[in-house]
PQR file of N, CA, C, O and H, with PARSE charges and radii, in Angstrom:
ATOM      1  N   MET A   1      25.313-162.520 -30.005 -0.4000 1.5000
ATOM      2  CA  MET A   1      26.118-162.059 -29.111 -0.0000 2.0000
ATOM      3  C   MET A   1      25.934-160.452 -29.137  0.5500 1.7000
ATOM      4  O   MET A   1      25.947-159.935 -28.020 -0.5500 1.4000
ATOM      5  N   ILE A   2      25.774-159.636 -30.172 -0.4000 1.5000
ATOM      6  CA  ILE A   2      26.044-158.361 -30.387 -0.0000 2.0000
ATOM      7  C   ILE A   2      24.488-158.005 -29.724  0.5500 1.7000
ATOM      8  O   ILE A   2      24.440-157.142 -28.847 -0.5500 1.4000
ATOM      9  H   ILE A   2      25.764-160.057 -31.080  0.4000 1.0000
ATOM     10  N   GLU A   3      23.092-158.760 -30.209 -0.4000 1.5000
ATOM     11  CA  GLU A   3      21.989-158.237 -29.332 -0.0000 2.0000
ATOM     12  C   GLU A   3      22.022-158.494 -28.372  0.5500 1.7000
ATOM     13  O   GLU A   3      21.120-157.821 -27.875 -0.5500 1.4000
ATOM     14  H   GLU A   3      23.131-159.461 -30.921  0.4000 1.0000
ATOM     15  N   GLU A   4      22.671-159.329 -27.251 -0.4000 1.5000
ATOM     16  CA  GLU A   4      22.331-159.194 -25.986 -0.0000 2.0000
ATOM     17  C   GLU A   4      23.373-158.498 -25.189  0.5500 1.7000
ATOM     18  O   GLU A   4      23.230-158.102 -24.032 -0.5500 1.4000
ATOM     19  H   GLU A   4      23.405-159.875 -27.655  0.4000 1.0000
ATOM     20  N   ARG A   5      24.752-158.355 -26.145 -0.4000 1.5000
ATOM     21  CA  ARG A   5      25.273-157.039 -25.135 -0.0000 2.0000
ATOM     22  C   ARG A   5      24.675-155.629 -25.519  0.5500 1.7000
ATOM     23  O   ARG A   5      25.087-154.626 -24.937 -0.5500 1.4000
ATOM     24  H   ARG A   5      24.868-158.677 -27.085  0.4000 1.0000
ATOM     25  N   GLN A   6      23.902-155.566 -26.297 -0.4000 1.5000
ATOM     26  CA  GLN A   6      23.239-154.284 -26.563 -0.0000 2.0000
ATOM     27  C   GLN A   6      21.800-153.946 -25.314  0.5500 1.7000
ATOM     28  O   GLN A   6      21.325-152.888 -24.901 -0.5500 1.4000
ATOM     29  H   GLN A   6      23.567-156.381 -26.769  0.4000 1.0000
ATOM     30  N   LYS A   7      21.462-155.436 -25.020 -0.4000 1.5000
ATOM     31  CA  LYS A   7      20.345-155.492 -24.292 -0.0000 2.0000
ATOM     32  C   LYS A   7      21.078-155.016 -22.715  0.5500 1.7000
ATOM     33  O   LYS A   7      20.613-154.109 -22.024 -0.5500 1.4000
ATOM     34  H   LYS A   7      21.848-156.295 -25.355  0.4000 1.0000
ATOM     35  N   LYS A   8      22.083-155.689 -22.409 -0.4000 1.5000
ATOM     36  CA  LYS A   8      22.760-155.076 -21.028 -0.0000 2.0000
ATOM     37  C   LYS A   8      24.252-155.904 -21.287  0.5500 1.7000
ATOM     38  O   LYS A   8      24.458-156.872 -22.020 -0.5500 1.4000
ATOM     39  H   LYS A   8      22.461-156.425 -22.971  0.4000 1.0000
ATOM     40  N   PRO A   9      25.224-155.140 -20.389 -0.5600 1.5000
ATOM     41  CA  PRO A   9      26.742-155.513 -20.797  0.2800 2.0000
ATOM     42  C   PRO A   9      26.768-156.670 -19.957  0.5500 1.7000
ATOM     43  O   PRO A   9      25.844-156.877 -19.171 -0.5500 1.4000
ATOM     44  N   PHE A  10      27.949-157.603 -20.075 -0.4000 1.5000
ATOM     45  CA  PHE A  10      27.700-159.083 -19.716 -0.0000 2.0000
ATOM     46  C   PHE A  10      28.649-158.828 -18.444  0.5500 1.7000
ATOM     47  O   PHE A  10      29.757-158.294 -18.488 -0.5500 1.4000
ATOM     48  H   PHE A  10      28.700-157.435 -20.714  0.4000 1.0000
ATOM     49  N   GLU A  11      28.034-159.287 -17.374 -0.4000 1.5000
ATOM     50  CA  GLU A  11      28.810-159.072 -16.103 -0.0000 2.0000
ATOM     51  C   GLU A  11      30.006-160.267 -15.826  0.5500 1.7000
ATOM     52  O   GLU A  11      30.757-160.144 -14.858 -0.5500 1.4000
ATOM     53  H   GLU A  11      27.134-159.722 -17.338  0.4000 1.0000
ATOM     54  N   SER A  12      30.118-161.422 -16.747 -0.4000 1.5000
ATOM     55  CA  SER A  12      31.091-162.302 -16.598 -0.0000 2.0000
ATOM     56  C   SER A  12      30.927-163.319 -17.166  0.5500 1.7000
ATOM     57  O   SER A  12      29.816-163.597 -17.619 -0.5500 1.4000
ATOM     58  H   SER A  12      29.509-161.522 -17.534  0.4000 1.0000
ATOM     59  N   PHE A  13      32.206-164.318 -17.321 -0.4000 1.5000
ATOM     60  CA  PHE A  13      32.132-165.491 -18.778 -0.0000 2.0000
ATOM     61  C   PHE A  13      30.725-166.301 -18.309  0.5500 1.7000
ATOM     62  O   PHE A  13      29.963-166.649 -19.210 -0.5500 1.4000
ATOM     63  H   PHE A  13      33.108-164.093 -16.953  0.4000 1.0000
ATOM     64  N   LYS A  14      30.418-166.567 -17.079 -0.4000 1.5000
ATOM     65  CA  LYS A  14      29.070-167.277 -17.256 -0.0000 2.0000
ATOM     66  C   LYS A  14      27.988-166.423 -17.443  0.5500 1.7000
ATOM     67  O   LYS A  14      26.910-167.016 -17.491 -0.5500 1.4000
ATOM     68  H   LYS A  14      31.037-166.284 -16.346  0.4000 1.0000
ATOM     69  N   ASP A  15      27.954-165.518 -17.534 -0.4000 1.5000
ATOM     70  CA  ASP A  15      26.708-164.505 -18.130 -0.0000 2.0000
ATOM     71  C   ASP A  15      26.678-164.898 -19.150  0.5500 1.7000
ATOM     72  O   ASP A  15      25.663-165.456 -19.566 -0.5500 1.4000
ATOM     73  H   ASP A  15      28.829-165.037 -17.495  0.4000 1.0000
ATOM     74  N   ILE A  16      27.971-164.718 -20.039 -0.4000 1.5000
ATOM     75  CA  ILE A  16      28.126-164.654 -22.006 -0.0000 2.0000
ATOM     76  C   ILE A  16      27.339-166.264 -22.240  0.5500 1.7000
ATOM     77  O   ILE A  16      26.306-166.572 -22.835 -0.5500 1.4000
ATOM     78  H   ILE A  16      28.796-164.264 -19.701  0.4000 1.0000
ATOM     79  N   GLU A  17      28.358-167.088 -21.473 -0.4000 1.5000
ATOM     80  CA  GLU A  17      27.327-168.632 -21.722 -0.0000 2.0000
ATOM     81  C   GLU A  17      26.202-168.688 -21.461  0.5500 1.7000
ATOM     82  O   GLU A  17      25.624-169.453 -22.234 -0.5500 1.4000
ATOM     83  H   GLU A  17      29.197-166.839 -20.990  0.4000 1.0000
ATOM     84  N   GLU A  18      25.319-168.083 -20.457 -0.4000 1.5000
ATOM     85  CA  GLU A  18      24.176-168.354 -20.294 -0.0000 2.0000
ATOM     86  C   GLU A  18      23.104-167.599 -21.385  0.5500 1.7000
ATOM     87  O   GLU A  18      22.102-168.053 -21.940 -0.5500 1.4000
ATOM     88  H   GLU A  18      25.789-167.462 -19.830  0.4000 1.0000
ATOM     89  N   ARG A  19      23.702-166.338 -21.452 -0.4000 1.5000
ATOM     90  CA  ARG A  19      22.690-165.722 -22.233 -0.0000 2.0000
ATOM     91  C   ARG A  19      22.938-165.799 -24.258  0.5500 1.7000
ATOM     92  O   ARG A  19      22.143-165.365 -25.091 -0.5500 1.4000
ATOM     93  H   ARG A  19      24.515-165.969 -21.002  0.4000 1.0000
ATOM     94  N   VAL A  20      23.903-166.296 -24.449 -0.4000 1.5000
ATOM     95  CA  VAL A  20      24.297-166.531 -26.069 -0.0000 2.0000
ATOM     96  C   VAL A  20      24.452-167.985 -26.183  0.5500 1.7000
ATOM     97  O   VAL A  20      25.258-168.752 -25.656 -0.5500 1.4000
ATOM     98  H   VAL A  20      24.549-166.648 -23.772  0.4000 1.0000
ATOM     99  N   LYS A  21      23.476-168.177 -27.006 -0.4000 1.5000
ATOM    100  CA  LYS A  21      22.993-169.702 -27.476 -0.0000 2.0000
ATOM    101  C   LYS A  21      24.514-170.284 -28.034  0.5500 1.7000
ATOM    102  O   LYS A  21      25.377-169.506 -28.438 -0.5500 1.4000
ATOM    103  H   LYS A  21      22.821-167.553 -27.434  0.4000 1.0000
ATOM    104  N   GLY A  22      24.647-171.310 -28.005 -0.4000 1.5000
ATOM    105  CA  GLY A  22      25.480-172.129 -28.762 -0.0000 2.0000
ATOM    106  C   GLY A  22      27.085-171.455 -28.127  0.5500 1.7000
ATOM    107  O   GLY A  22      27.935-171.638 -28.998 -0.5500 1.4000
ATOM    108  H   GLY A  22      23.946-171.942 -27.676  0.4000 1.0000
ATOM    109  N   ILE A  23      27.411-171.072 -27.449 -0.4000 1.5000
ATOM    110  CA  ILE A  23      28.511-170.406 -26.512 -0.0000 2.0000
ATOM    111  C   ILE A  23      28.619-171.340 -25.173  0.5500 1.7000
ATOM    112  O   ILE A  23      27.876-171.464 -24.199 -0.5500 1.4000
ATOM    113  H   ILE A  23      26.720-170.924 -26.742  0.4000 1.0000
ATOM    114  N   LYS A  24      29.832-171.929 -25.533 -0.4000 1.5000
ATOM    115  CA  LYS A  24      30.170-173.018 -24.175 -0.0000 2.0000
ATOM    116  C   LYS A  24      31.691-172.820 -24.056  0.5500 1.7000
ATOM    117  O   LYS A  24      32.432-172.777 -25.038 -0.5500 1.4000
ATOM    118  H   LYS A  24      30.435-171.829 -26.325  0.4000 1.0000
ATOM    119  N   ASN A  25      32.138-172.694 -22.670 -0.4000 1.5000
ATOM    120  CA  ASN A  25      33.758-172.534 -22.504 -0.0000 2.0000
ATOM    121  C   ASN A  25      34.187-171.509 -23.134  0.5500 1.7000
ATOM    122  O   ASN A  25      35.068-171.601 -23.990 -0.5500 1.4000
ATOM    123  H   ASN A  25      31.536-172.729 -21.872  0.4000 1.0000
ATOM    124  N   ILE A  26      33.495-170.137 -22.719 -0.4000 1.5000
ATOM    125  CA  ILE A  26      33.815-168.878 -23.546 -0.0000 2.0000
ATOM    126  C   ILE A  26      35.339-168.721 -23.097  0.5500 1.7000
ATOM    127  O   ILE A  26      35.974-168.182 -24.004 -0.5500 1.4000
ATOM    128  H   ILE A  26      32.780-170.062 -22.024  0.4000 1.0000
ATOM    129  N   GLN A  27      35.876-168.926 -22.339 -0.4000 1.5000
ATOM    130  CA  GLN A  27      37.142-168.868 -21.860 -0.0000 2.0000
ATOM    131  C   GLN A  27      38.341-169.342 -22.580  0.5500 1.7000
ATOM    132  O   GLN A  27      39.364-168.712 -22.848 -0.5500 1.4000
ATOM    133  H   GLN A  27      35.361-169.364 -21.602  0.4000 1.0000
ATOM    134  N   ASN A  28      37.951-170.881 -22.913 -0.4000 1.5000
ATOM    135  CA  ASN A  28      38.983-171.372 -23.854 -0.0000 2.0000
ATOM    136  C   ASN A  28      38.832-170.728 -25.330  0.5500 1.7000
ATOM    137  O   ASN A  28      39.785-170.672 -26.106 -0.5500 1.4000
ATOM    138  H   ASN A  28      37.120-171.393 -22.696  0.4000 1.0000
ATOM    139  N   ILE A  29      37.561-170.254 -25.634 -0.4000 1.5000
ATOM    140  CA  ILE A  29      37.520-169.883 -27.045 -0.0000 2.0000
ATOM    141  C   ILE A  29      38.412-168.297 -27.014  0.5500 1.7000
ATOM    142  O   ILE A  29      39.236-168.116 -27.911 -0.5500 1.4000
ATOM    143  H   ILE A  29      36.787-170.299 -25.003  0.4000 1.0000
ATOM    144  N   ILE A  30      38.240-167.410 -26.164 -0.4000 1.5000
ATOM    145  CA  ILE A  30      39.307-166.071 -25.966 -0.0000 2.0000
ATOM    146  C   ILE A  30      40.314-166.647 -25.960  0.5500 1.7000
ATOM    147  O   ILE A  30      41.202-166.120 -26.629 -0.5500 1.4000
ATOM    148  H   ILE A  30      37.571-167.557 -25.436  0.4000 1.0000
ATOM    149  N   TYR A  31      40.607-167.753 -25.348 -0.4000 1.5000
ATOM    150  CA  TYR A  31      42.530-168.147 -24.992 -0.0000 2.0000
ATOM    151  C   TYR A  31      42.958-168.664 -26.533  0.5500 1.7000
ATOM    152  O   TYR A  31      44.062-168.543 -27.062 -0.5500 1.4000
ATOM    153  H   TYR A  31      39.885-168.181 -24.805  0.4000 1.0000
ATOM    154  N   GLU A  32      41.887-169.208 -27.026 -0.4000 1.5000
ATOM    155  CA  GLU A  32      42.630-169.918 -28.310 -0.0000 2.0000
ATOM    156  C   GLU A  32      42.648-168.813 -29.040  0.5500 1.7000
ATOM    157  O   GLU A  32      43.668-168.848 -29.727 -0.5500 1.4000
ATOM    158  H   GLU A  32      40.989-169.307 -26.596  0.4000 1.0000
ATOM    159  N   ARG A  33      41.858-167.564 -29.300 -0.4000 1.5000
ATOM    160  CA  ARG A  33      42.090-166.396 -30.104 -0.0000 2.0000
ATOM    161  C   ARG A  33      43.215-165.714 -29.834  0.5500 1.7000
ATOM    162  O   ARG A  33      44.041-165.307 -30.650 -0.5500 1.4000
ATOM    163  H   ARG A  33      41.029-167.536 -28.741  0.4000 1.0000
ATOM    164  N   ILE A  34      43.227-165.559 -28.240 -0.4000 1.5000
ATOM    165  CA  ILE A  34      44.973-164.701 -28.455 -0.0000 2.0000
ATOM    166  C   ILE A  34      46.059-165.330 -28.718  0.5500 1.7000
ATOM    167  O   ILE A  34      47.084-164.708 -28.998 -0.5500 1.4000
ATOM    168  H   ILE A  34      42.556-165.889 -27.577  0.4000 1.0000
ATOM    169  N   ILE A  35      46.004-166.955 -28.661 -0.4000 1.5000
ATOM    170  CA  ILE A  35      47.199-167.477 -29.281 -0.0000 2.0000
ATOM    171  C   ILE A  35      47.040-167.296 -30.613  0.5500 1.7000
ATOM    172  O   ILE A  35      48.097-166.885 -31.093 -0.5500 1.4000
ATOM    173  H   ILE A  35      45.172-167.460 -28.434  0.4000 1.0000
ATOM    174  N   LEU A  36      46.111-167.433 -31.492 -0.4000 1.5000
ATOM    175  CA  LEU A  36      45.649-167.416 -32.880 -0.0000 2.0000
ATOM    176  C   LEU A  36      47.056-166.053 -33.213  0.5500 1.7000
ATOM    177  O   LEU A  36      48.121-166.243 -33.800 -0.5500 1.4000
ATOM    178  H   LEU A  36      45.253-167.767 -31.102  0.4000 1.0000
ATOM    179  N   GLU A  37      46.537-164.739 -32.593 -0.4000 1.5000
ATOM    180  CA  GLU A  37      46.818-163.281 -32.572 -0.0000 2.0000
ATOM    181  C   GLU A  37      48.260-163.470 -32.685  0.5500 1.7000
ATOM    182  O   GLU A  37      49.001-163.394 -33.664 -0.5500 1.4000
ATOM    183  H   GLU A  37      45.672-164.585 -32.116  0.4000 1.0000
ATOM    184  N   LEU A  38      48.515-163.766 -31.305 -0.4000 1.5000
ATOM    185  CA  LEU A  38      50.494-164.126 -31.010 -0.0000 2.0000
ATOM    186  C   LEU A  38      50.786-164.489 -31.866  0.5500 1.7000
ATOM    187  O   LEU A  38      51.316-163.566 -32.485 -0.5500 1.4000
ATOM    188  H   LEU A  38      47.913-163.827 -30.509  0.4000 1.0000
ATOM    189  N   SER A  39      50.806-165.734 -32.650 -0.4000 1.5000
ATOM    190  CA  SER A  39      51.002-166.494 -33.356 -0.0000 2.0000
ATOM    191  C   SER A  39      51.388-165.774 -34.917  0.5500 1.7000
ATOM    192  O   SER A  39      52.215-166.119 -35.761 -0.5500 1.4000
ATOM    193  H   SER A  39      50.376-166.484 -32.147  0.4000 1.0000
ATOM    194  N   GLY A  40      50.463-164.694 -34.890 -0.4000 1.5000
ATOM    195  CA  GLY A  40      50.481-163.758 -36.292 -0.0000 2.0000
ATOM    196  C   GLY A  40      49.804-164.911 -37.311  0.5500 1.7000
ATOM    197  O   GLY A  40      50.423-165.291 -38.305 -0.5500 1.4000
ATOM    198  H   GLY A  40      49.791-164.414 -34.204  0.4000 1.0000
ATOM    199  N   LYS A  41      48.579-165.388 -36.997 -0.4000 1.5000
ATOM    200  CA  LYS A  41      47.847-166.275 -37.992 -0.0000 2.0000
ATOM    201  C   LYS A  41      46.490-165.553 -38.068  0.5500 1.7000
ATOM    202  O   LYS A  41      45.538-165.985 -38.718 -0.5500 1.4000
ATOM    203  H   LYS A  41      48.076-165.079 -36.190  0.4000 1.0000
ATOM    204  N   GLU A  42      46.480-164.338 -37.300 -0.4000 1.5000
ATOM    205  CA  GLU A  42      45.260-163.535 -37.951 -0.0000 2.0000
ATOM    206  C   GLU A  42      45.560-162.169 -38.142  0.5500 1.7000
ATOM    207  O   GLU A  42      46.425-161.418 -37.692 -0.5500 1.4000
ATOM    208  H   GLU A  42      47.253-163.986 -36.772  0.4000 1.0000
ATOM    209  N   LYS A  43      44.543-162.037 -38.991 -0.4000 1.5000
ATOM    210  CA  LYS A  43      45.073-160.420 -39.535 -0.0000 2.0000
ATOM    211  C   LYS A  43      44.269-159.369 -38.266  0.5500 1.7000
ATOM    212  O   LYS A  43      44.781-158.429 -37.658 -0.5500 1.4000
ATOM    213  H   LYS A  43      43.840-162.648 -39.356  0.4000 1.0000
ATOM    214  N   ILE A  44      43.230-159.773 -38.176 -0.4000 1.5000
ATOM    215  CA  ILE A  44      42.316-158.917 -37.198 -0.0000 2.0000
ATOM    216  C   ILE A  44      42.520-159.045 -36.170  0.5500 1.7000
ATOM    217  O   ILE A  44      42.151-160.163 -35.813 -0.5500 1.4000
ATOM    218  H   ILE A  44      42.814-160.537 -38.670  0.4000 1.0000
ATOM    219  N   LYS A  45      43.077-158.308 -35.154 -0.4000 1.5000
ATOM    220  CA  LYS A  45      43.590-158.243 -33.907 -0.0000 2.0000
ATOM    221  C   LYS A  45      42.715-157.657 -33.104  0.5500 1.7000
ATOM    222  O   LYS A  45      42.670-156.435 -32.964 -0.5500 1.4000
ATOM    223  H   LYS A  45      43.377-157.399 -35.444  0.4000 1.0000
ATOM    224  N   LEU A  46      41.611-158.833 -32.250 -0.4000 1.5000
ATOM    225  CA  LEU A  46      40.955-157.912 -31.415 -0.0000 2.0000
ATOM    226  C   LEU A  46      41.296-158.124 -29.765  0.5500 1.7000
ATOM    227  O   LEU A  46      40.568-157.621 -28.910 -0.5500 1.4000
ATOM    228  H   LEU A  46      41.647-159.826 -32.364  0.4000 1.0000
ATOM    229  N   PHE A  47      42.208-158.738 -29.507 -0.4000 1.5000
ATOM    230  CA  PHE A  47      43.024-158.943 -27.877 -0.0000 2.0000
ATOM    231  C   PHE A  47      44.113-158.561 -28.022  0.5500 1.7000
ATOM    232  O   PHE A  47      44.689-158.331 -26.958 -0.5500 1.4000
ATOM    233  H   PHE A  47      42.799-159.146 -30.203  0.4000 1.0000
ATOM    234  N   THR A  48      44.781-158.352 -29.074 -0.4000 1.5000
ATOM    235  CA  THR A  48      46.467-158.076 -28.974 -0.0000 2.0000
ATOM    236  C   THR A  48      46.434-156.572 -29.973  0.5500 1.7000
ATOM    237  O   THR A  48      45.517-156.121 -30.658 -0.5500 1.4000
ATOM    238  H   THR A  48      44.313-158.539 -29.938  0.4000 1.0000
ATOM    239  N   ILE A  49      48.121-155.932 -29.674 -0.4000 1.5000
ATOM    240  CA  ILE A  49      48.380-155.362 -30.692 -0.0000 2.0000
ATOM    241  C   ILE A  49      49.194-155.841 -31.869  0.5500 1.7000
ATOM    242  O   ILE A  49      49.358-155.108 -32.844 -0.5500 1.4000
ATOM    243  H   ILE A  49      48.866-156.298 -29.117  0.4000 1.0000
TER
END
């Protein structure tokens, strides 16, 4: 994902799914991560404060 991001910024969730192998349903992945962060189960926060 980092290599693809360095080539060109992602334009949409669909763009991420097309350019990064193994990533499907990125919206759900991000949603689940935000829920984990809000519940306090993650020490490192990517999307929340």
